[in-house]
C-alpha positions in Angstrom: 110.3 102.6 94.3 107.9 100.1 92.6 108.5 98.2 89.0 105.4 99.9 87.1 105.2 96.4 85.4 105.0 94.6 88.4 102.5 97.3 89.9 100.0 97.0 87.3 100.0 93.3 87.4 99.6 93.2 91.0 97.0 95.9 90.8 95.4 93.5 88.3 95.7 90.3 90.3 94.1 92.3 93.5 91.1 93.3 91.2 90.4 89.7 90.4 90.9 88.6 93.8 88.5 91.1 95.3 86.1 89.8 92.5 86.6 85.9 93.7 86.3 87.4 97.0 82.9 88.9 96.4 81.7 85.8 94.4 82.6 83.6 97.4 80.7 86.0 100.1 77.7 85.8 97.6 77.9 82.0 97.5 78.3 81.6 101.4 75.4 84.0 101.7 73.0 81.9 99.2 74.4 78.6 100.9 76.1 77.3 97.9 77.3 73.6 98.6 80.4 73.4 100.9 82.7 71.8 98.6 81.9 74.4 96.3 82.7 77.2 98.7 86.1 75.2 99.4 86.9 75.4 95.7 86.3 78.8 95.6 88.2 79.4 99.0 91.3 77.3 97.5 91.2 79.4 94.2 91.1 82.7 96.1 94.1 81.2 98.2 96.3 80.5 95.1 95.2 84.0 93.6 96.7 85.3 96.9 100.2 83.6 96.5 100.2 84.7 93.1 100.1 88.3 94.1 102.8 87.5 96.8 105.1 86.5 94.2 104.6 89.6 92.6 105.0 91.9 95.6 108.2 89.9 96.7 109.5 90.1 93.0 109.2 94.0 93.2 110.9 94.0 96.6 114.0 91.7 95.4 114.3 93.7 92.0 114.4 97.4 93.8 114.6 97.5 97.7 116.7 94.5 98.1 118.8 95.4 95.3 119.5 98.8 96.7 120.1 97.7 99.9 122.7 95.4 99.3 124.5 98.3 97.6 125.0 99.8 101.0 126.7 97.9 103.4 125.0 99.1 106.4 121.7 97.8 104.6 122.6 94.6 103.5 121.7 93.4 107.4 118.2 94.5 107.4 117.6 93.3 103.8 118.4 89.7 105.0 116.5 90.1 108.3 113.4 91.1 106.1 114.0 88.3 103.9 114.0 85.8 106.5 110.9 87.5 108.3 109.1 87.1 105.0 110.1 83.3 104.6 109.2 82.4 108.2 105.6 83.9 107.9 105.4 82.3 104.3 106.0 79.0 106.1 103.3 79.3 108.9 
């Protein structure tokens, strides 16, 4: 289950990222000055973090919310959240 408003925002953000990445590929191909490439790359990374936030928000509002209603699913939800937290801090 997906919150449709968050889905729309996530798709929009992903399309922006795709455009940014296409721009970075073109900039690398045309040998743009390295600091400018790094600026573009860092901008893409910030955009990806923004997309991650939308996806996490959807997961919390839908799946985790439902998992906590079912006692047998609560442990699974906690493990998933810990895994996501661990991955985000690597």
